[in-house]
Residue frames relative to the residue before (quaternion, step in Angstrom):
aa qw qx qy qz dx dy dz
M 1.0000 0.0000 0.0000 0.0000 0.00 0.00 0.00
I 0.6430 0.5026 -0.3265 0.4768 3.59 0.95 -0.80
R 0.6638 0.5168 -0.3187 0.4367 3.56 0.88 -0.90
R 0.6176 0.5329 -0.3542 0.4572 3.60 0.99 -0.74
G 0.6555 0.5015 -0.3034 0.4762 3.58 0.98 -0.81
C 0.6394 0.5194 -0.3266 0.4633 3.56 1.04 -0.72
R 0.6178 0.5410 -0.3594 0.4432 3.59 0.96 -0.71
R 0.6687 0.4798 -0.3043 0.4796 3.57 1.01 -0.73
A 0.6822 0.5111 -0.2863 0.4375 3.60 1.07 -0.71
V 0.6664 0.5249 -0.3027 0.4345 3.56 1.11 -0.63
P 0.3644 -0.7238 0.5379 0.2326 3.58 -0.72 1.03
K 0.6590 -0.4909 0.3675 0.4356 3.59 -1.22 0.35
P 0.3479 -0.7756 0.4869 0.2007 3.60 -0.54 1.13
A 0.5141 -0.6299 0.4881 0.3172 3.54 -1.23 0.53
S 0.7948 0.0413 -0.0115 0.6053 3.59 1.18 -0.50
A 0.6663 -0.4773 0.3766 0.4319 3.54 -1.31 0.16
L 0.6208 0.5430 -0.3427 0.4498 3.59 1.06 -0.71
D 0.6246 0.5206 -0.3370 0.4747 3.60 1.02 -0.73
A 0.6367 0.5329 -0.3326 0.4471 3.57 0.98 -0.80
V 0.6514 0.5073 -0.3093 0.4718 3.59 0.95 -0.88
R 0.6737 0.4888 -0.2992 0.4666 3.58 0.88 -0.90
S 0.6518 0.5197 -0.3164 0.4527 3.56 0.98 -0.81
L 0.6577 0.4872 -0.3137 0.4814 3.57 0.97 -0.78
G 0.6008 0.5449 -0.3525 0.4667 3.57 1.12 -0.62
E 0.6221 0.5269 -0.3243 0.4798 3.56 1.05 -0.78
C 0.6448 0.5183 -0.3207 0.4611 3.57 0.95 -0.84
E 0.6710 0.4966 -0.3036 0.4593 3.55 0.82 -0.97
W 0.6714 0.4999 -0.3046 0.4545 3.57 0.88 -0.93
R 0.7183 0.4528 -0.2626 0.4583 3.56 0.71 -1.06
A 0.6638 0.5282 -0.3158 0.4250 3.56 0.92 -0.86
S 0.7689 0.3491 -0.2036 0.4954 3.57 1.01 -0.67
A 0.7415 0.4672 -0.2618 0.4041 3.58 0.60 -1.13
I 0.7182 0.4469 -0.2965 0.4434 3.59 0.59 -1.03
R 0.6519 0.5059 -0.3281 0.4599 3.59 0.98 -0.73
Q 0.6347 0.5170 -0.3237 0.4744 3.57 1.04 -0.74
F 0.6679 0.4827 -0.2963 0.4829 3.58 0.91 -0.91
E 0.6261 0.5519 -0.3396 0.4338 3.57 0.99 -0.77
T 0.6880 0.4649 -0.2955 0.4725 3.60 0.92 -0.82
Q 0.7192 0.4406 -0.2585 0.4710 3.60 1.03 -0.71
W 0.8163 0.2545 -0.1033 0.5081 3.58 0.86 -0.95
G 0.2139 -0.8062 0.5165 0.1938 3.57 0.97 -0.87
G 0.8697 0.2212 -0.1248 0.4232 3.53 -1.38 0.28
W 0.8498 -0.1563 0.1375 0.4843 3.50 -1.13 -0.82
R 0.5995 0.5587 -0.3761 0.4325 3.59 1.06 -0.58
A 0.6354 0.5194 -0.3282 0.4677 3.58 1.05 -0.70
V 0.6477 0.5096 -0.3115 0.4729 3.58 0.98 -0.85
A 0.6991 0.4655 -0.2710 0.4702 3.59 0.81 -1.01
G 0.6610 0.5162 -0.3096 0.4481 3.58 0.96 -0.83
S 0.6709 0.4773 -0.3086 0.4764 3.57 0.90 -0.84
A 0.6377 0.5206 -0.3300 0.4619 3.59 1.03 -0.74
A 0.6509 0.5156 -0.3154 0.4594 3.59 0.98 -0.82
F 0.6768 0.4708 -0.2988 0.4807 3.58 0.89 -0.87
F 0.6103 0.5395 -0.3402 0.4699 3.58 1.06 -0.71
A 0.6816 0.5083 -0.2923 0.4377 3.59 0.90 -0.91
I 0.6942 0.4983 -0.3133 0.4143 3.62 0.83 -0.85
Y 0.6179 0.5157 -0.3569 0.4742 3.60 1.23 -0.11
H 0.6273 0.4617 -0.3344 0.5306 3.56 1.29 0.35
P 0.6781 -0.4730 0.3413 0.4470 3.62 -1.21 0.25
A 0.6323 -0.5992 0.3530 0.3414 3.56 -1.05 0.87
L 0.6428 0.5373 -0.3345 0.4315 3.62 0.98 -0.71
S 0.7274 0.4193 -0.2438 0.4854 3.58 1.15 -0.45
W 0.3406 0.7869 -0.4739 0.2005 3.62 1.22 0.07
L 0.6890 0.4895 -0.3053 0.4387 3.61 0.79 -0.93
P 0.7135 0.4172 -0.2994 0.4767 3.66 0.68 -0.87
V 0.6465 0.5069 -0.3325 0.4631 3.60 1.02 -0.69
A 0.6183 0.5246 -0.3467 0.4714 3.61 1.06 -0.66
M 0.6400 0.5094 -0.3233 0.4758 3.58 1.03 -0.76
L 0.6225 0.5163 -0.3263 0.4894 3.57 1.05 -0.77
G 0.6539 0.5222 -0.3086 0.4522 3.57 0.95 -0.86
M 0.6467 0.5006 -0.3199 0.4784 3.58 1.01 -0.77
A 0.6469 0.5111 -0.3214 0.4658 3.58 0.94 -0.85
N 0.6709 0.4962 -0.3012 0.4615 3.58 0.94 -0.85
A 0.6407 0.5149 -0.3279 0.4656 3.58 0.99 -0.77
L 0.6595 0.4985 -0.3047 0.4729 3.57 0.98 -0.83
L 0.6198 0.5320 -0.3382 0.4674 3.59 1.04 -0.74
L 0.6600 0.5019 -0.3074 0.4670 3.57 0.92 -0.90
K 0.6694 0.4949 -0.3083 0.4604 3.59 0.91 -0.86
K 0.6951 0.4891 -0.2811 0.4457 3.58 0.93 -0.90
T 0.7820 0.3464 -0.1744 0.4879 3.58 0.85 -0.98
G 0.3313 -0.7449 0.5082 0.2778 3.58 1.10 -0.66
R 0.6671 0.4606 -0.2850 0.5114 3.57 1.30 0.21
L 0.4775 -0.6805 0.4851 0.2713 3.56 -1.16 0.65
A 0.5462 0.6756 -0.3904 0.3046 3.58 1.06 -0.72
P 0.6725 0.4826 -0.3407 0.4458 3.68 0.76 -0.79
A 0.6470 0.5072 -0.3216 0.4699 3.61 1.01 -0.74
V 0.6371 0.5195 -0.3254 0.4673 3.58 1.00 -0.79
V 0.6600 0.5020 -0.3090 0.4657 3.59 0.90 -0.90
L 0.6501 0.5058 -0.3233 0.4659 3.60 0.92 -0.85
H 0.6484 0.5092 -0.3217 0.4656 3.59 0.95 -0.81
M 0.6492 0.5065 -0.3203 0.4684 3.60 0.97 -0.80
V 0.6429 0.5065 -0.3228 0.4753 3.60 0.98 -0.78
Y 0.6325 0.5290 -0.3248 0.4632 3.58 0.95 -0.90
N 0.6773 0.4874 -0.2947 0.4657 3.60 0.84 -0.96
A 0.6428 0.5265 -0.3300 0.4480 3.59 0.96 -0.80
V 0.6753 0.4856 -0.2897 0.4735 3.58 0.97 -0.84
V 0.7152 0.4649 -0.2594 0.4529 3.58 0.81 -1.02
L 0.7644 0.4028 -0.2084 0.4584 3.58 0.87 -0.90
S 0.6528 0.5129 -0.3414 0.4408 3.61 1.18 -0.07
């Protein structure tokens, strides 16, 4: 059920790699932030999800990825939709990886 919702939330990717990254964003946001929200609530949920999101990336990128994670968590909380977080993640990846 979550995956079906993610397919609707993910914009048409520019490449197969974008599609994989976007689905990863869906999986992460759909499970982690909601779990943290029920257990911790508020800013602790945002900061916790961003921290866990960051540590799954190379150590040199922890700070910018944590900031991206916080922005994505706030977008999800504000809009209630995954699509804005997925789009922001795709833009971030396009800028950083190009």
